[in-house]
Every structure is written in C-alpha cells, then in structure tokens.
MDAnalysis code that builds the backbone (N, CA, C; Angstrom):
import MDAnalysis as mda
import numpy as np

u = mda.Universe.empty(654, n_residues=218, atom_resindex=np.repeat(np.arange(218), 3), trajectory=True)
u.add_TopologyAttr("name", ["N", "CA", "C"] * 218)
u.add_TopologyAttr("resid", np.arange(1, 219))
u.add_TopologyAttr("resname", ["MET", "ASP", "GLU", "LEU", "HIS", "ASN", "LEU", "ILE", "ALA", "GLN", "GLU", "GLU", "PHE", "ASP", "TYR", "LEU", "ALA", "LEU", "ARG", "GLU", "ALA", "LEU", "ARG", "ASP", "TYR", "ALA", "ARG", "PRO", "ARG", "ASP", "LYS", "ILE", "THR", "ASP", "LEU", "LEU", "ARG", "ALA", "GLY", "THR", "ILE", "VAL", "ARG", "VAL", "LYS", "LYS", "GLY", "LEU", "TYR", "ILE", "PHE", "GLY", "PRO", "LYS", "LEU", "SER", "ARG", "ALA", "PRO", "TYR", "SER", "ARG", "GLU", "LEU", "LEU", "ALA", "ASN", "LEU", "ILE", "TYR", "GLY", "PRO", "SER", "TYR", "VAL", "SER", "LEU", "GLU", "TYR", "ALA", "LEU", "SER", "TYR", "TYR", "GLY", "ILE", "ILE", "PRO", "GLU", "ARG", "THR", "GLU", "THR", "VAL", "THR", "SER", "VAL", "THR", "CYS", "GLY", "LYS", "ASN", "ARG", "THR", "PHE", "THR", "THR", "PRO", "ALA", "GLY", "ARG", "PHE", "THR", "TYR", "TRP", "ALA", "VAL", "PRO", "VAL", "ALA", "ALA", "TYR", "HIS", "THR", "GLY", "ILE", "ASP", "LEU", "VAL", "ASP", "ALA", "GLY", "HIS", "ASN", "ARG", "ALA", "PHE", "LEU", "MET", "ALA", "SER", "ARG", "GLU", "LYS", "ALA", "LEU", "ALA", "ASP", "TYR", "VAL", "CYS", "HIS", "ASP", "ARG", "GLY", "SER", "ALA", "LEU", "ARG", "LYS", "VAL", "GLY", "GLU", "PHE", "ALA", "SER", "TYR", "LEU", "PHE", "GLU", "SER", "LEU", "ARG", "VAL", "ASP", "SER", "ALA", "ASP", "LEU", "ALA", "GLN", "LEU", "ASP", "PRO", "ALA", "ARG", "LEU", "THR", "ALA", "ILE", "GLY", "ALA", "ALA", "TYR", "GLY", "SER", "ASN", "LYS", "ILE", "ARG", "LEU", "LEU", "ALA", "GLU", "PHE", "ILE", "ARG", "GLN", "VAL", "ARG", "THR", "PRO", "LYS", "LYS", "VAL", "ILE", "ARG", "GLU"])
u.atoms.positions = np.array([
    [0.930, 19.636, -44.856],
    [0.136, 20.561, -45.690],
    [-1.148, 19.731, -46.231],
    [-1.109, 18.496, -46.263],
    [-2.171, 17.666, -46.597],
    [-3.151, 17.816, -45.586],
    [-2.942, 18.041, -44.405],
    [-4.122, 18.240, -43.305],
    [-4.695, 19.519, -43.591],
    [-3.922, 20.575, -44.104],
    [-4.523, 21.745, -44.200],
    [-5.573, 21.466, -45.409],
    [-5.289, 20.908, -46.467],
    [-6.046, 20.630, -47.570],
    [-7.476, 20.045, -46.972],
    [-7.359, 18.845, -46.192],
    [-8.385, 18.349, -45.553],
    [-9.291, 19.110, -44.826],
    [-8.749, 20.126, -44.277],
    [-9.513, 20.993, -43.270],
    [-10.087, 22.300, -44.110],
    [-9.677, 22.610, -45.130],
    [-10.037, 23.767, -45.855],
    [-10.484, 23.090, -47.345],
    [-11.822, 23.048, -47.493],
    [-12.338, 22.305, -48.573],
    [-12.210, 23.112, -49.841],
    [-12.332, 24.502, -49.719],
    [-12.387, 25.272, -51.087],
    [-11.038, 25.906, -51.298],
    [-10.811, 26.281, -52.556],
    [-9.630, 26.841, -52.934],
    [-9.653, 28.419, -52.408],
    [-10.750, 28.996, -52.301],
    [-10.880, 30.411, -51.525],
    [-11.341, 30.409, -50.278],
    [-10.654, 30.934, -49.493],
    [-10.990, 30.792, -47.830],
    [-10.702, 32.122, -47.271],
    [-11.287, 32.267, -46.027],
    [-11.188, 33.436, -45.356],
    [-10.288, 33.192, -44.074],
    [-10.082, 34.223, -43.153],
    [-9.125, 34.027, -42.177],
    [-9.745, 33.269, -40.928],
    [-10.858, 33.258, -40.755],
    [-11.618, 32.411, -39.917],
    [-11.386, 30.942, -40.206],
    [-11.579, 30.579, -41.427],
    [-11.359, 29.209, -41.834],
    [-9.829, 28.749, -41.503],
    [-8.976, 29.736, -41.913],
    [-7.615, 29.408, -41.944],
    [-7.177, 29.204, -40.326],
    [-7.644, 30.124, -39.514],
    [-7.390, 29.932, -38.063],
    [-7.967, 28.695, -37.539],
    [-9.156, 28.321, -37.911],
    [-9.799, 26.949, -37.445],
    [-8.889, 25.830, -37.995],
    [-8.509, 25.767, -39.217],
    [-7.630, 24.914, -39.611],
    [-6.242, 24.706, -38.854],
    [-5.825, 25.809, -38.391],
    [-4.540, 25.825, -37.763],
    [-4.672, 25.854, -36.259],
    [-5.846, 25.601, -35.731],
    [-6.106, 25.671, -34.267],
    [-5.267, 24.993, -33.407],
    [-4.574, 23.730, -33.836],
    [-3.716, 23.042, -33.031],
    [-2.302, 23.602, -32.876],
    [-2.109, 24.712, -33.524],
    [-0.815, 25.348, -33.389],
    [-0.805, 26.093, -32.306],
    [0.228, 26.400, -31.486],
    [0.440, 27.248, -30.298],
    [0.401, 28.650, -30.815],
    [0.968, 29.032, -31.996],
    [0.888, 30.293, -32.440],
    [0.461, 30.357, -33.986],
    [-0.745, 30.306, -34.152],
    [-1.325, 30.289, -35.463],
    [-0.960, 31.387, -36.413],
    [-1.006, 32.515, -35.915],
    [-0.585, 33.687, -36.562],
    [0.794, 33.612, -37.183],
    [1.707, 33.129, -36.380],
    [3.064, 32.857, -36.923],
    [3.021, 31.896, -38.006],
    [2.235, 30.896, -37.798],
    [2.229, 29.828, -38.794],
    [1.571, 30.352, -40.191],
    [0.579, 31.274, -40.096],
    [0.023, 31.757, -41.242],
    [1.091, 32.687, -42.028],
    [1.863, 33.388, -41.224],
    [3.067, 34.165, -41.631],
    [4.097, 33.284, -42.465],
    [4.356, 32.097, -41.933],
    [5.357, 31.207, -42.705],
    [4.638, 30.664, -43.855],
    [3.365, 30.397, -43.921],
    [2.748, 29.824, -45.117],
    [2.707, 30.793, -46.092],
    [2.373, 32.078, -45.754],
    [2.433, 33.257, -46.724],
    [3.924, 33.482, -47.434],
    [4.900, 33.370, -46.396],
    [6.252, 33.536, -47.043],
    [6.782, 32.426, -47.965],
    [6.305, 31.273, -47.641],
    [6.647, 30.082, -48.408],
    [5.904, 29.924, -49.842],
    [4.688, 30.847, -49.921],
    [3.858, 30.735, -51.053],
    [2.909, 29.588, -51.087],
    [2.713, 28.978, -49.812],
    [1.783, 27.864, -49.670],
    [0.350, 28.500, -49.736],
    [0.202, 29.524, -49.124],
    [-1.121, 30.228, -49.461],
    [-0.635, 31.719, -49.846],
    [-1.867, 32.278, -50.548],
    [-1.552, 33.662, -51.100],
    [-2.727, 34.615, -50.562],
    [-2.314, 35.689, -49.916],
    [-3.392, 36.646, -49.549],
    [-3.814, 37.516, -50.636],
    [-5.082, 37.325, -51.073],
    [-5.820, 38.120, -52.185],
    [-6.008, 39.452, -51.660],
    [-6.535, 39.646, -50.350],
    [-6.702, 40.881, -49.703],
    [-6.712, 40.476, -48.182],
    [-6.786, 41.620, -47.365],
    [-6.772, 41.247, -45.877],
    [-7.954, 40.466, -45.524],
    [-7.662, 39.088, -44.969],
    [-8.652, 38.307, -44.634],
    [-9.220, 37.294, -45.606],
    [-8.587, 37.275, -46.749],
    [-9.106, 36.611, -48.028],
    [-7.803, 35.816, -48.558],
    [-8.006, 34.504, -48.883],
    [-6.788, 33.789, -49.176],
    [-7.224, 32.740, -50.285],
    [-6.119, 32.335, -50.970],
    [-6.163, 31.190, -51.926],
    [-5.153, 30.386, -51.745],
    [-5.013, 29.064, -52.097],
    [-3.913, 28.272, -51.977],
    [-2.781, 28.624, -53.089],
    [-1.511, 28.473, -52.757],
    [-0.564, 28.795, -53.770],
    [-0.425, 27.755, -54.818],
    [0.322, 27.966, -55.986],
    [0.415, 26.975, -57.021],
    [0.805, 25.378, -56.513],
    [1.516, 25.382, -55.596],
    [2.110, 24.075, -55.274],
    [0.952, 23.312, -54.338],
    [0.064, 23.924, -53.806],
    [-0.814, 23.216, -52.976],
    [-2.308, 23.299, -53.586],
    [-2.543, 24.150, -54.750],
    [-3.941, 24.125, -55.346],
    [-4.183, 22.799, -55.927],
    [-5.550, 22.439, -55.703],
    [-6.143, 21.226, -56.202],
    [-6.782, 21.483, -57.432],
    [-7.279, 22.739, -57.649],
    [-8.026, 23.141, -58.876],
    [-8.089, 24.580, -58.978],
    [-8.377, 25.109, -60.311],
    [-8.270, 26.562, -60.390],
    [-9.246, 27.240, -59.403],
    [-8.889, 28.292, -58.853],
    [-9.777, 29.117, -58.099],
    [-10.617, 29.965, -58.948],
    [-11.851, 30.215, -58.235],
    [-12.944, 31.065, -58.989],
    [-12.526, 32.611, -58.978],
    [-12.317, 33.197, -59.922],
    [-12.132, 34.593, -59.994],
    [-13.435, 35.356, -59.810],
    [-14.353, 34.764, -60.203],
    [-15.799, 35.351, -60.092],
    [-16.232, 35.258, -58.609],
    [-15.896, 34.170, -57.989],
    [-16.241, 34.047, -56.608],
    [-15.342, 35.076, -55.794],
    [-14.144, 35.045, -56.129],
    [-13.302, 36.138, -55.341],
    [-13.904, 37.423, -55.552],
    [-14.332, 37.822, -56.774],
    [-14.922, 39.096, -56.964],
    [-15.908, 39.339, -55.861],
    [-16.987, 38.361, -55.639],
    [-17.988, 38.626, -54.843],
    [-17.347, 38.829, -53.301],
    [-16.269, 38.065, -53.025],
    [-15.825, 38.156, -51.693],
    [-14.859, 39.449, -51.422],
    [-14.174, 39.947, -52.480],
    [-13.199, 41.027, -52.251],
    [-13.977, 42.252, -51.805],
    [-15.190, 42.398, -52.398],
    [-15.827, 43.841, -52.117],
    [-17.412, 43.479, -52.259],
    [-18.244, 43.837, -51.375],
    [-19.546, 43.419, -51.502],
    [-20.453, 44.481, -50.712],
    [-21.770, 44.352, -50.967],
    [-22.429, 43.501, -51.810],
    [-22.085, 43.718, -53.450],
    [-21.956, 42.707, -54.104],
    [-21.641, 42.890, -55.487],
    [-21.997, 41.740, -56.359],
    [-22.061, 41.795, -57.525],
    [-22.255, 40.729, -58.464],
    [-21.318, 41.023, -59.735],
    [-20.871, 39.974, -60.397],
    [-20.128, 40.189, -61.668],
    [-20.958, 40.645, -62.813],
    [-20.560, 41.621, -63.480],
    [-21.354, 42.041, -64.696],
    [-20.433, 42.794, -65.661],
    [-21.008, 43.737, -66.256],
    [-20.304, 44.529, -67.345],
    [-19.454, 43.699, -68.436],
    [-18.372, 44.212, -68.696],
    [-17.540, 43.525, -69.787],
    [-17.282, 42.019, -69.446],
    [-16.886, 41.738, -68.250],
    [-16.483, 40.482, -67.880],
    [-17.602, 39.363, -68.161],
    [-18.892, 39.834, -67.587],
    [-19.818, 39.001, -67.734],
    [-20.381, 38.832, -69.302],
    [-20.192, 39.946, -69.993],
    [-20.680, 39.773, -71.501],
    [-19.773, 38.846, -72.218],
    [-18.321, 38.916, -71.795],
    [-17.248, 38.094, -72.267],
    [-17.532, 36.593, -71.813],
    [-18.013, 36.419, -70.589],
    [-18.143, 35.203, -69.986],
    [-19.339, 34.486, -70.788],
    [-20.302, 35.185, -71.128],
    [-21.435, 34.613, -71.754],
    [-21.207, 34.389, -73.345],
    [-20.089, 34.984, -73.809],
    [-19.938, 34.982, -75.112],
    [-20.712, 35.929, -75.966],
    [-21.191, 37.028, -75.483],
    [-22.106, 37.958, -76.054],
    [-21.059, 38.972, -76.725],
    [-19.934, 39.401, -76.330],
    [-18.939, 40.066, -76.822],
    [-17.800, 39.243, -77.219],
    [-16.956, 39.447, -78.317],
    [-15.911, 38.451, -78.697],
    [-14.590, 38.633, -77.863],
    [-14.313, 39.781, -77.230],
    [-13.178, 40.032, -76.552],
    [-13.140, 39.281, -75.199],
    [-11.995, 38.835, -74.820],
    [-11.672, 38.252, -73.530],
    [-11.441, 39.374, -72.567],
    [-11.958, 39.419, -71.340],
    [-11.701, 40.519, -70.518],
    [-11.005, 39.945, -69.159],
    [-9.648, 40.544, -68.998],
    [-8.882, 40.025, -68.046],
    [-9.338, 40.624, -66.562],
    [-9.714, 42.009, -66.552],
    [-10.311, 42.490, -65.303],
    [-11.620, 41.936, -65.034],
    [-11.774, 41.488, -63.878],
    [-13.170, 40.871, -63.451],
    [-13.964, 42.224, -63.140],
    [-15.037, 42.560, -63.817],
    [-15.801, 43.908, -63.572],
    [-17.098, 43.478, -62.783],
    [-17.396, 44.126, -61.867],
    [-18.595, 43.961, -60.857],
    [-19.422, 45.091, -60.839],
    [-20.519, 44.942, -60.253],
    [-21.520, 46.241, -59.969],
    [-21.780, 45.940, -58.407],
    [-21.922, 47.134, -57.861],
    [-22.161, 47.082, -56.454],
    [-22.993, 48.306, -56.000],
    [-23.783, 48.230, -54.903],
    [-24.588, 49.337, -54.336],
    [-23.874, 50.077, -53.340],
    [-22.463, 49.858, -53.339],
    [-21.549, 50.611, -52.439],
    [-20.883, 51.678, -53.296],
    [-19.508, 51.819, -52.989],
    [-18.778, 52.874, -53.797],
    [-17.968, 52.303, -54.795],
    [-17.575, 53.102, -55.956],
    [-16.937, 52.677, -56.894],
    [-15.309, 52.304, -56.391],
    [-14.896, 51.058, -56.674],
    [-13.605, 50.679, -56.076],
    [-12.860, 49.824, -57.095],
    [-11.634, 49.787, -57.037],
    [-10.693, 48.928, -57.938],
    [-9.514, 48.371, -56.926],
    [-9.439, 47.019, -57.071],
    [-8.480, 46.275, -56.312],
    [-7.539, 45.562, -57.221],
    [-6.163, 45.721, -56.977],
    [-5.190, 44.998, -57.788],
    [-4.581, 43.941, -56.757],
    [-4.826, 42.612, -57.343],
    [-4.358, 41.475, -56.198],
    [-3.591, 40.586, -57.076],
    [-3.046, 39.500, -56.175],
    [-2.254, 38.553, -56.807],
    [-3.210, 37.682, -57.775],
    [-4.377, 37.659, -57.562],
    [-5.428, 36.972, -58.272],
    [-5.902, 37.704, -59.568],
    [-5.400, 38.901, -59.756],
    [-5.872, 39.842, -60.828],
    [-6.560, 41.100, -60.292],
    [-6.965, 41.851, -61.286],
    [-7.494, 43.222, -61.026],
    [-9.114, 43.084, -61.057],
    [-9.800, 43.699, -59.999],
    [-11.166, 43.649, -59.868],
    [-11.659, 45.119, -59.707],
    [-12.580, 45.408, -60.518],
    [-13.310, 46.778, -60.419],
    [-14.840, 46.599, -60.157],
    [-15.316, 47.788, -59.489],
    [-16.600, 47.751, -58.987],
    [-17.233, 49.108, -59.379],
    [-18.357, 48.969, -60.041],
    [-18.915, 50.215, -60.453],
    [-20.478, 50.355, -59.645],
    [-20.692, 51.472, -59.070],
    [-21.735, 51.701, -58.166],
    [-23.055, 51.865, -58.892],
    [-24.261, 51.373, -58.456],
    [-25.544, 51.716, -59.159],
    [-26.452, 52.026, -57.804],
    [-27.410, 52.494, -58.170],
    [-28.472, 52.916, -57.158],
    [-29.110, 51.409, -56.509],
    [-29.457, 51.545, -55.306],
    [-29.864, 50.263, -54.705],
    [-30.984, 49.626, -55.454],
    [-32.106, 50.475, -55.897],
    [-33.254, 50.173, -56.689],
    [-32.825, 49.306, -57.961],
    [-31.723, 49.759, -58.555],
    [-31.245, 49.002, -59.865],
    [-30.451, 47.791, -59.423],
    [-29.928, 47.661, -58.440],
    [-29.036, 46.678, -57.879],
    [-29.601, 45.228, -57.939],
    [-30.780, 45.083, -57.370],
    [-31.465, 43.819, -57.058],
    [-31.943, 43.038, -58.209],
    [-32.311, 43.798, -59.167],
    [-33.001, 43.103, -60.300],
    [-32.006, 42.393, -61.298],
    [-32.179, 41.123, -61.807],
    [-31.457, 40.586, -62.780],
    [-30.281, 39.914, -62.310],
    [-30.193, 39.272, -61.098],
    [-28.876, 38.690, -60.686],
    [-29.246, 37.321, -60.567],
    [-28.184, 36.483, -61.134],
    [-28.255, 34.883, -61.066],
    [-27.244, 34.339, -60.027],
    [-27.574, 33.188, -59.563],
    [-26.634, 32.483, -58.683],
    [-25.957, 31.409, -59.646],
    [-24.729, 31.577, -59.882],
    [-24.069, 30.478, -60.814],
    [-23.328, 29.548, -60.133],
    [-23.494, 28.132, -60.396],
    [-22.759, 27.095, -59.732],
    [-21.154, 27.220, -60.185],
    [-20.342, 27.151, -59.098],
    [-19.142, 27.217, -59.418],
    [-18.213, 25.872, -59.355],
    [-19.207, 24.845, -58.750],
    [-18.614, 23.530, -58.500],
    [-18.124, 23.341, -57.031],
    [-18.028, 22.081, -56.672],
    [-17.503, 21.848, -55.331],
    [-18.315, 22.696, -54.189],
    [-19.639, 22.784, -54.373],
    [-20.480, 23.362, -53.366],
    [-20.039, 24.869, -53.239],
    [-19.683, 25.531, -54.251],
    [-19.387, 26.860, -54.460],
    [-20.463, 27.697, -55.444],
    [-20.708, 28.821, -55.246],
    [-21.615, 29.545, -56.210],
    [-21.275, 31.111, -55.983],
    [-21.405, 31.809, -57.242],
    [-21.224, 33.154, -57.132],
    [-22.248, 33.918, -57.871],
    [-22.520, 35.305, -57.400],
    [-23.518, 36.102, -58.071],
    [-22.971, 36.664, -59.280],
    [-23.815, 36.646, -60.350],
    [-23.463, 37.279, -61.650],
    [-24.752, 37.839, -62.282],
    [-24.721, 38.893, -62.942],
    [-25.730, 39.466, -63.810],
    [-26.121, 38.532, -64.787],
    [-27.439, 38.367, -64.973],
    [-28.007, 37.630, -66.243],
    [-27.474, 38.202, -67.379],
    [-27.709, 37.677, -68.476],
    [-27.349, 38.194, -69.815],
    [-27.949, 39.612, -69.957],
    [-29.213, 39.701, -69.681],
    [-29.916, 40.994, -69.950],
    [-29.426, 42.128, -68.974],
    [-29.176, 41.695, -67.793],
    [-28.588, 42.613, -66.616],
    [-27.220, 43.066, -67.096],
    [-26.373, 42.233, -67.597],
    [-24.953, 42.434, -68.000],
    [-24.937, 43.522, -69.075],
    [-25.764, 43.294, -69.914],
    [-25.948, 44.214, -71.230],
    [-26.404, 45.643, -70.643],
    [-27.408, 45.556, -69.930],
    [-28.160, 46.865, -69.369],
    [-27.168, 47.557, -68.525],
    [-26.516, 46.889, -67.675],
    [-25.376, 47.640, -66.790],
    [-24.301, 48.277, -67.749],
    [-24.061, 47.592, -68.794],
    [-22.865, 48.011, -69.723],
    [-23.343, 49.349, -70.402],
    [-24.589, 49.309, -70.820],
    [-25.187, 50.410, -71.595],
    [-25.220, 51.552, -70.678],
    [-25.796, 51.434, -69.447],
    [-26.001, 52.485, -68.529],
    [-24.507, 53.027, -68.061],
    [-23.587, 52.255, -67.940],
    [-22.110, 52.535, -67.426],
    [-21.351, 53.303, -68.631],
    [-21.830, 53.057, -69.900],
    [-21.176, 53.668, -71.020],
    [-21.702, 55.179, -71.240],
    [-21.075, 56.032, -70.515],
    [-21.503, 57.389, -70.525],
    [-21.221, 58.067, -71.912],
    [-20.371, 57.505, -72.712],
    [-20.070, 58.153, -73.869],
    [-21.020, 57.986, -75.070],
    [-22.033, 57.114, -74.748],
    [-22.966, 56.747, -75.885],
    [-24.346, 57.441, -75.566],
    [-24.794, 58.323, -76.321],
    [-26.085, 58.954, -76.019],
    [-27.320, 58.002, -76.158],
    [-27.448, 57.413, -77.485],
    [-28.545, 56.334, -77.584],
    [-29.774, 56.841, -77.192],
    [-30.250, 57.838, -78.027],
    [-31.661, 58.489, -77.867],
    [-32.622, 57.842, -78.651],
    [-32.321, 57.105, -79.660],
    [-33.230, 56.448, -80.601],
    [-33.088, 54.951, -80.719],
    [-34.147, 54.192, -80.892],
    [-34.084, 52.749, -81.061],
    [-33.106, 52.345, -82.089],
    [-33.115, 53.012, -83.346],
    [-32.199, 52.493, -84.421],
    [-30.797, 52.901, -84.180],
    [-30.424, 53.766, -83.068],
    [-29.023, 53.874, -82.925],
    [-28.320, 52.733, -82.205],
    [-29.211, 51.730, -81.677],
    [-28.534, 50.648, -81.114],
    [-27.920, 49.752, -82.113],
    [-28.543, 49.748, -83.328],
    [-27.816, 48.647, -84.298],
    [-26.373, 48.999, -84.381],
    [-25.874, 50.203, -84.812],
    [-24.418, 50.428, -84.916],
    [-23.648, 50.260, -83.521],
    [-24.320, 50.665, -82.428],
    [-23.750, 50.557, -81.289],
    [-23.407, 49.114, -80.790],
    [-24.318, 48.220, -80.796],
    [-24.250, 46.667, -80.712],
    [-23.552, 46.079, -81.596],
    [-23.763, 46.152, -82.872],
    [-23.257, 45.406, -83.934],
    [-21.912, 45.882, -84.297],
    [-21.554, 47.007, -84.351],
    [-20.174, 47.604, -84.907],
    [-19.364, 48.056, -83.672],
    [-19.792, 48.579, -82.679],
    [-18.958, 49.073, -81.649],
    [-18.683, 47.781, -80.783],
    [-19.616, 47.144, -80.296],
    [-19.463, 45.962, -79.371],
    [-19.270, 44.632, -80.090],
    [-19.679, 44.553, -81.336],
    [-19.407, 43.455, -82.101],
    [-20.191, 42.192, -81.694],
    [-21.420, 42.601, -81.228],
    [-22.371, 41.647, -80.766],
    [-23.083, 40.905, -81.902],
    [-23.128, 39.634, -81.949],
    [-23.854, 38.788, -82.905],
    [-25.442, 39.030, -82.813],
    [-26.076, 39.095, -83.913],
    [-27.482, 39.129, -83.846],
    [-28.243, 38.200, -83.088],
    [-27.642, 36.794, -83.416],
    [-28.177, 35.634, -82.850],
    [-28.070, 35.606, -81.344],
    [-27.084, 36.337, -80.841],
    [-27.073, 36.397, -79.239],
    [-28.001, 37.315, -78.855],
    [-28.182, 38.435, -79.519],
    [-29.155, 39.486, -79.051],
    [-30.699, 38.971, -79.017],
    [-30.910, 37.923, -80.062],
    [-32.144, 37.425, -80.195],
    [-32.557, 36.403, -79.039],
    [-31.453, 36.061, -78.283],
    [-31.674, 35.162, -77.134],
    [-32.061, 35.802, -75.949],
    [-31.908, 37.203, -75.975],
    [-32.291, 38.024, -74.759],
    [-33.848, 38.136, -74.643],
    [-34.308, 38.415, -73.412],
    [-35.621, 38.605, -73.088],
    [-35.959, 39.965, -72.974],
    [-36.688, 40.588, -73.968],
    [-37.094, 42.043, -73.933],
    [-37.877, 42.572, -72.629],
    [-38.683, 41.404, -72.168],
    [-39.586, 41.814, -70.880],
    [-38.616, 41.831, -69.688],
    [-37.603, 41.012, -69.673],
    [-36.651, 41.195, -68.660],
    [-35.870, 42.467, -68.602],
    [-35.501, 42.999, -69.862],
    [-34.812, 44.210, -70.026],
    [-35.757, 45.375, -69.503],
    [-36.943, 45.337, -69.805],
    [-37.994, 46.254, -69.522],
    [-38.131, 46.297, -68.011],
    [-38.002, 45.292, -67.399],
    [-38.084, 45.405, -65.614],
    [-36.844, 45.933, -65.250],
    [-35.717, 45.633, -65.880],
    [-34.514, 46.100, -65.468],
    [-34.355, 47.668, -65.654],
    [-34.944, 47.976, -66.852],
    [-34.988, 49.424, -67.106],
    [-35.784, 50.248, -66.190],
    [-36.937, 49.751, -65.838],
    [-37.787, 50.354, -64.863],
    [-37.191, 50.495, -63.540],
    [-36.303, 49.399, -63.022],
    [-35.525, 49.536, -61.870],
    [-34.541, 50.679, -61.845],
    [-33.903, 50.758, -63.118],
    [-32.924, 51.815, -63.223],
    [-33.553, 53.256, -63.401],
    [-34.805, 53.316, -63.949],
    [-35.294, 54.522, -64.290],
    [-34.578, 55.100, -65.464],
    [-34.246, 54.054, -66.437],
    [-33.388, 54.439, -67.681],
    [-34.221, 54.392, -68.944],
    [-34.106, 55.430, -69.559],
    [-34.786, 55.413, -70.903],
    [-33.915, 54.715, -72.016],
    [-32.673, 54.668, -71.762],
    [-31.862, 53.865, -72.647],
    [-32.086, 52.410, -72.579],
    [-32.332, 51.912, -71.370],
    [-32.593, 50.542, -71.361],
    [-34.031, 50.283, -71.938],
    [-34.917, 51.092, -71.778],
    [-36.262, 50.881, -72.437],
    [-36.065, 50.928, -74.031],
    [-35.246, 51.705, -74.511],
    [-35.048, 51.593, -75.947],
    [-34.246, 50.388, -76.317],
    [-33.276, 49.822, -75.422],
    [-32.689, 48.666, -75.694],
    [-33.618, 47.585, -75.802],
    [-34.558, 47.435, -74.923],
    [-35.561, 46.500, -74.812],
    [-36.409, 46.460, -76.026],
    [-36.845, 47.689, -76.529],
    [-37.485, 47.800, -77.812],
    [-36.630, 47.200, -78.973],
    [-35.387, 47.605, -79.022],
    [-34.547, 47.129, -80.135],
    [-34.440, 45.566, -80.120],
    [-34.360, 44.851, -78.912],
    [-34.268, 43.553, -78.834],
    [-35.613, 42.861, -79.419],
    [-36.706, 43.504, -78.966],
    [-38.028, 43.040, -79.587],
    [-38.037, 43.081, -81.115],
    [-37.453, 44.085, -81.790],
    [-37.297, 44.098, -83.264],
    [-36.372, 43.112, -83.684],
    [-35.349, 43.044, -82.997],
    [-34.397, 41.774, -83.410],
    [-34.953, 40.418, -83.540],
    [-35.675, 40.396, -82.547],
    [-36.518, 38.837, -82.350],
    [-37.567, 38.708, -83.331],
    [-37.792, 39.844, -84.113],
    [-38.941, 39.733, -84.977],
    [-38.281, 40.075, -86.389],
    [-37.758, 39.293, -87.107],
    [-36.853, 39.393, -88.195],
    [-37.569, 40.195, -89.307],
    [-38.938, 40.011, -89.523],
    [-39.595, 40.870, -90.635],
    [-39.945, 42.186, -90.443],
    [-39.667, 42.442, -89.076],
    [-39.871, 43.807, -88.793],
    [-38.739, 44.852, -89.082],
    [-38.959, 45.909, -89.782],
    [-37.907, 46.845, -90.026],
    [-37.450, 47.794, -88.899],
    [-36.158, 47.630, -88.454],
    [-35.784, 48.524, -87.299],
    [-35.662, 50.062, -87.834],
    [-36.391, 50.842, -87.271],
    [-36.323, 52.299, -87.500],
    [-36.085, 53.088, -86.374],
    [-35.540, 54.310, -86.646],
    [-35.121, 55.222, -85.570],
    [-36.354, 55.831, -84.913],
])
C-alpha cells in the first residue's frame, strides 16, 4: 500500500488515477473491490475516492470534494460564511452553488448540497482557494457567499436598506466589523449579475456600515 501512496499524490482521487496506480495488476477492478472492502480506500461517489483512515496521510478537503462531487459548482452559502468566520455557527453540511440543478448528496465524507442559480449570476465573485499539496478549490468570495445566502433565503423580504440591520445582526449574528470588511462595489457587481434588488440594498447597507458617522435609515 505504500506503493499506492507513492502513485496517488492527493487524498482525493478519481477512478482513472486509481486504475493507473493499479495498472500492474492483472485484474485491477477486483483489486479495487478488495481495497474498498478492506476500508483502504473509501468511495465518496461513483468514480471519486479518498484514502481510508489507516492509509490517509493528511485530512482530505471537503471543499475540494464538494467541487468534484457535482459541478460546475463552488462552495458558498452557510458553509462559506462559517469558513470565513462571518457567521458564528459551524456548518457540517458543505453548501455549494451550481448553474446545474439543485442536488443533495449524502456520502461517507459528509453531506453536500447544491443550490442552482442562473448562469449570469454564477460566474461573478468566485475565488480559487489554495488547499495545499498542489490542490485548490473554488469558493465564493466573502461578498458572493453573503449575496448567495441573501438570495437563497426566500423567507426574508428585505425591501428596505434599514431592514438589513436586524436581519444581519440579529438573525445571522454577523459582527459589524466583519461587514465593514466587505466591498460594496463588489456586491453591486454581484447584484447586477443576479438582477437582484435585495443585493443592491445589501450593498448600500454595507456602504453605510463602512461609514460609521452616517445614520442607517430605511
């Protein structure tokens, strides 16, 4: 199994990488079955694997797995907001945005959900995050993660700028210092891509938060 480690550099790998690593076996499919039964490797979904606990060298990246399980997609919404420390709650489900269909996957590596947005709204505000060991995953910027969440939250009307104070500070428990780090111009661009008045209002609220002497009015 040390040889398998040497041939597969990452903790997350696909079927082609696994077949290539086992190319010297006469019956590689049977070997894969044996590895799965022994828990040496774990199938996250068809064609996607991670090393089992006894063979893993480092924690696998759930964010990278989220990109690989269903795509095109990027990590966003509650998980990204928690990742950035914008909301205090830790989120176990990895939440992502896609321009495909809404999907949910329950896997040995955890639960992954995907919320569909229009293609025009998908591409704006995505960052490439270094996961180490020559790996990277797509994640919403801080501004895009919050914008995605606001658009996804159908239960909040948010028709006036002043309504964002109770929504963000009380419902989401976001710290005003974190909001002040957001770029309202970037939010405006995201709002234009969405065609969303709520995001336009959110951008204006952030502008007011970043200007402490200005009174936030409805």
